[in-house]
GUSE-856668 format. One line per field, with one value per residue (C-alpha): x, y, z; residue in three letters; chain. Coordinates in steps of 0.001 Angstrom, whole numbers, padded with zeros to 6 digits. Each point is the difference from the previous one (the first is absolute). Layout:
BEGIN
u = (X ...)
v = (Y ...)
w = (Z ...)
r = (ala ...)
c = (A ...)
END
This chain:
BEGIN
u = (-011763 003338 -000640 -003086 001854 002583 -002410 -002064 003326 001270 -003686 000314 003384 -002100 -002447 002434 001734 -003200 -000726 003728 -001064 -003020 001457 002729 001355 -000853 004061 000568 002169 -003315 -001823 002179 001184 -004464 -000090 002702 -001452 -003146 001309 001676 -003213 -002007 002708 000009 -003696 -000045 002894 -002856 -001055 -003499 -000508 002181 -002496 -003025 001906 000368 -003841 -001233 002415 -000375 003312 003465 001372 -001471 001449 003236 -000268 -000965 002962 002263 -001810 -000063 004513 -000061 -001178 002013 003058 -001229 -000354 002952 002250 -002149 001156 003621 000160 -000961 003094 001854 -000782 001072 -002303 000335 -002064 -003218 -002973 -001568 003167 000035 -004041 001133 002513 -002518 -002378 002383 001595 -003628 -000845 002737 -000206 -003832 -000020 003417 -001914 -002992 002138 002436 000359 003880 000491 -002974 001470 003487 -000729 -001451 002691 002606 -002424 000363 003646 000399 -002072 002262 003044 -001390 -001576 002687 002168 -002614 -000141 001152 -000673 -002753 -003949 -000146 003612 -001495 -003418 001899 001761 -002762 -001597 002614 000649 -003495 000690 002918 -002620 -002064 002810 000810 -003209 -000028 002903 -001332 -003147 002259 002630 -002801 -003313 -002175 -000185 001851 -001839 -002451 001480 003020 -001539 -002587 003160 001905 -003283 -000477 003625 -001141 -002785 001693 002585 -002543 -001649 003382 000466 -003722 -000099 003289 -000713 -003426 001463 002653 -002487 -002050 003147 000346 -003130 000049 003519 -000976 -003011 000190 001890 -002459 -002344 001468 001600 -003772 -001350 002113 -000109 -003347 000509 002674 -002460 -001657 -003553 -000818 -000860 -001456 001108 003987 002184 002509 002899 -001419 -001290 003567 001806 -003029 001276 003873 -001341 -002021 002991 002539 -002364 -001171 003771 000695 -003131 001398 003483 -001851 -002271 002809 002195 -003299 000034 003889 001314 002920 002579 003660 000394 002441 000902 -001855 001485 001137 -001903 -003257 -001277 001059 -001065 -003546 000212 000595 -002656 -002578 000863 -000371 -003212 -001198 001441 001971 001966 001671 001831 000530 001914 -002318 -000829 -000692 003641 -000975 -003676 000948 000545 004050 001482 -000283 -003172 -003628 -002729 -001778 002931 000674 -004014 000428 003429 -001593 -003168 002287 001163 -002903 -001880 003600 -000228 -003727 000537 002597 -001570 -003896 -000097 -003143 000211)
v = (022820 -001634 -002014 -001325 -000580 -002017 -001997 -000979 -001338 -002037 -001440 -001135 -001740 -001676 -000899 -001721 -001534 -001728 -001052 -001438 -002114 -001441 -000624 -001538 -002753 001883 000154 001841 002182 001342 000171 001798 002522 000377 000656 002461 001896 -000152 001333 002845 000759 000484 001990 002575 000474 000387 002680 002119 002660 -000492 -003930 000711 002433 -002100 -003232 001859 001784 -003990 -001597 003292 000614 000025 -003067 -002665 001433 -000493 -003522 -000821 001989 -002241 -003093 000572 000868 -003547 -001773 001937 -000899 -003818 -000236 001554 -002038 -003059 001389 000606 -003522 -001349 001499 -000684 -003324 001277 -003605 -003388 -000620 -001889 001816 -000373 001960 002584 001050 -000305 002598 001680 000449 001046 002647 001491 -000724 001333 003433 000228 -000444 002507 002799 -000635 000025 002144 001921 000797 -003995 -000904 002519 -001142 -003762 001712 001829 -002886 -002363 002976 000146 -003813 000244 002726 -001815 -003317 002033 001971 -003278 -000808 003222 000025 001378 -003044 000229 -001650 002323 003047 -001246 -000784 003021 002211 -001930 -000030 004007 000181 -002424 002619 002610 -001880 -000860 003851 000548 -002604 001754 003334 -001238 -001663 003320 002596 -001725 000719 -000648 001690 002023 -001723 000772 -001863 -003027 000404 -000527 -002512 -001922 000805 -001737 -003048 -000341 000554 -002595 -002329 -000110 001311 -003523 -000309 003178 -000103 -002632 000858 003062 -001519 -002728 002569 001731 -003197 -000197 003049 -000683 -003578 000739 000753 -002727 -002112 001346 -000985 -003429 -001508 001579 -002126 -003239 000083 -003452 001608 001406 -001540 -000837 001148 003658 000850 003370 -000367 002301 002480 -002718 -003414 002289 001193 -003913 -001480 002703 -000797 -003724 000874 001735 -002539 -002903 002092 000301 -003909 -000550 002078 -001764 -003493 000738 001551 -003438 -001883 002155 -000929 003726 -001151 002327 -000205 -000652 003222 000720 003282 002644 001216 003501 -001155 003207 -000989 -003610 001453 002125 -002796 -001693 002167 000548 -003811 000356 002502 -001743 -003249 000842 002941 -001803 -003741 -000876 000293 -003346 -001569 000772 003891 -000010 -001333 002865 000833 -001414 002206 001481 -001161 -000851 003602 002059 -001715 000000 003828 000762 -001667 001859 003527 -001089 -000771 003152 002101 -002103 000590 004053 -000326 -002047 000071 -003881 -000933 -003753)
w = (008060 000576 002896 -002062 -002935 001689 001755 -003120 -001511 003188 000099 -003773 000695 003593 -002806 -002849 003316 000709 -003236 -000167 003211 -001487 -003144 001014 002747 003284 001303 003195 -001918 -002526 003012 002125 -003232 000142 003694 000303 -002792 001426 003005 -001888 -002114 003642 001331 -002857 000357 003578 -000711 -001795 002335 -001513 000739 003380 001290 -001211 002043 002856 000249 -000369 002883 002196 000056 -001380 002395 -002171 -003323 001307 001309 -003662 -001735 003118 -001341 -003584 000517 002158 -002925 -002554 002419 000156 -004061 -000908 002419 -002206 -003254 001293 001414 -003328 -001566 002495 002123 003544 001543 -001219 -002879 002677 -000676 003156 001976 -002728 000551 004093 -000671 -002110 002766 002706 -001985 -000699 003983 001115 -001967 000992 002953 000141 -001591 002125 003186 -000964 -003175 -000015 000378 -003008 -002355 001056 -001130 -002942 -000916 000164 -001747 -003322 000770 -000221 -003564 -001392 000769 -002085 -002514 -000664 -000739 -002516 -002127 -003447 -003613 -001150 000825 002861 001315 -000935 002446 002947 -000171 -000529 002795 002233 -000214 001068 003359 000674 000343 002231 002092 000035 001061 002731 001532 -000446 002257 002515 000078 -000019 001027 -002623 -003780 -002966 -001882 -002405 -004024 001364 001829 -003370 -002305 001280 000296 -003828 -000555 001478 -001693 -003098 000632 001189 -003700 -001848 -001478 -001427 -001319 -001557 -001572 -001083 -001446 -002101 -001149 -001360 -001633 -001887 -000629 -002115 -001326 -001624 -001027 -003679 -000439 001829 -002005 -002908 000386 001812 -003285 -001932 002092 002278 001261 002957 001502 002915 000405 002948 -000696 003693 002039 001056 001640 -001554 001082 -001280 -003274 -000732 000883 -002666 -002581 000493 -000604 -002877 -001608 000296 -000994 -003206 -000456 000126 -001894 -003080 -000019 -000019 -003157 -001778 000751 -001122 -002970 -001013 001163 001773 001578 -000507 003766 000155 003932 001427 000848 003442 -000220 001336 -001708 -003255 000157 000961 -002847 -002156 001537 -000757 -003543 -000125 001547 -002620 -003026 000666 -003415 001679 002822 -001321 002223 003125 001583 002725 002207 -000769 000873 003671 002816 -000144 003042 003308 -001644 001406 -002966 001501 -000543 -003822 -000818 000774 -002073 -002824 000433 000240 -003150 -001766 001154 -001610 -003048 -000554 000252 -002445 -002681 001228 000457 001557 -000256)
r = (met ile leu trp leu ala ala ala phe val trp cys ala val gly ala arg ile gly arg val leu val arg gln ala thr pro val arg val ala ile ala ile ser val gly thr val ala leu asn thr met leu leu met pro asp val ala gly thr phe asp arg val ala gly ser glu gly leu arg gln gln val val glu val leu trp ala leu phe ala ala ser thr leu thr ile ser glu ala ala arg pro ile leu pro lys asn arg leu arg thr trp ile phe tyr val val val leu thr val thr gly val gly leu ala ile asp gln pro leu gly trp val ser val phe val ala ala val phe ala val val val gly ala arg his ile ser trp thr val leu gly arg ala ile gly ile tyr thr ala gly val val gly ala ala met ser ala leu tyr val ile val asn gly tyr glu pro pro ala gly leu met ala leu his asn val leu ile ala thr gly ser val gly val leu gly glu val trp leu arg ser leu ile val leu ile arg ile arg arg leu his thr val leu thr glu arg phe pro asp val leu ser glu asp his gly his lys thr ile val leu arg ser ser asp his val ala his ile met asp ala ile tyr leu gln ser ala val leu val asp leu gly val val ser arg gly val val pro pro arg ser ala arg glu arg ala arg ser val val arg trp leu val asp pro ser leu ala pro asn val asp thr glu trp ile ala pro pro ala gly met ser ala arg arg trp val val ser leu ala thr glu phe asn arg leu ala ser glu ser gly val thr ala)
c = (A A A A A A A A A A A A A A A A A A A A A A A A A A A A A A A A A A A A A A A A A A A A A A A A A A A A A A A A A A A A A A A A A A A A A A A A A A A A A A A A A A A A A A A A A A A A A A A A A A A A A A A A A A A A A A A A A A A A A A A A A A A A A A A A A A A A A A A A A A A A A A A A A A A A A A A A A A A A A A A A A A A A A A A A A A A A A A A A A A A A A A A A A A A A A A A A A A A A A A A A A A A A A A A A A A A A A A A A A A A A A A A A A A A A A A A A A A A A A A A A A A A A A A A A A A A A A A A A A A A A A A A A A A A A A A A A A A A A A A A A A A A A A A A A A A A A A A A A A A A A A A A A A A A A A A A A A A A A A A A A A A A)
END
């Protein structure tokens, strides 16, 4: 059951990476990531006894399945080197030479696995180690850095599996191989998944403020009401809120309600609290002007809007403000 769940998860990652290739420019790196996850998915399927047994019965022997597994590992080695080469150039940026390099790596690995398994697995091991060395240098506490870290951890597992085959002549337990396959799949979609999750959280946190301001200033809403992804909707809602805030400021200027030009406080929280009070009732914070409305230095518009929404929700819960 665990292997089936692992395979289902990895295939979901394959779908996400293929979709990325289709909707964006099909760069060598994006194609390589899709191929690497695809080979991992097929390997995970062949780890399951039911699938392996069915494959062997159709093929008539276990030899064909072993050859398929070896070809998949060769593809994984070549695609992993492609990703690593993009992160750390090992060749001049000449597309022809680069693709020739990939073809040679794939051919050598495949021929090695076909003629002599230890030689082929050594090629897989060397490619995985190179990818680990390159990946480890790019691990950081960022969205991309975390994804690279998870992917690199999976490649470490793949390298250990290749080493296990070289030493013992047979593959390690299926559960261990499924584990590093899941890590590779998770790392490949780590950026996509984290960006989607963070966008969803932002949408939930700013929903109340967005509803109030767009009802007050419906002109900030775009005319395109078609279906949009969570990420695009989140960005749009942040833009709607900022536009509505500036629009309120412009309306007050037209009405002759001019602020006294006081410098905003350094504390982003105090500044957000004053801006929210001004949004609810301009007389509560007469000093607020466009300098106060703009995101503080070093803070993105999204973080600033989330801070405003947090203060707005707190004020609403305390005083029962709804508009």
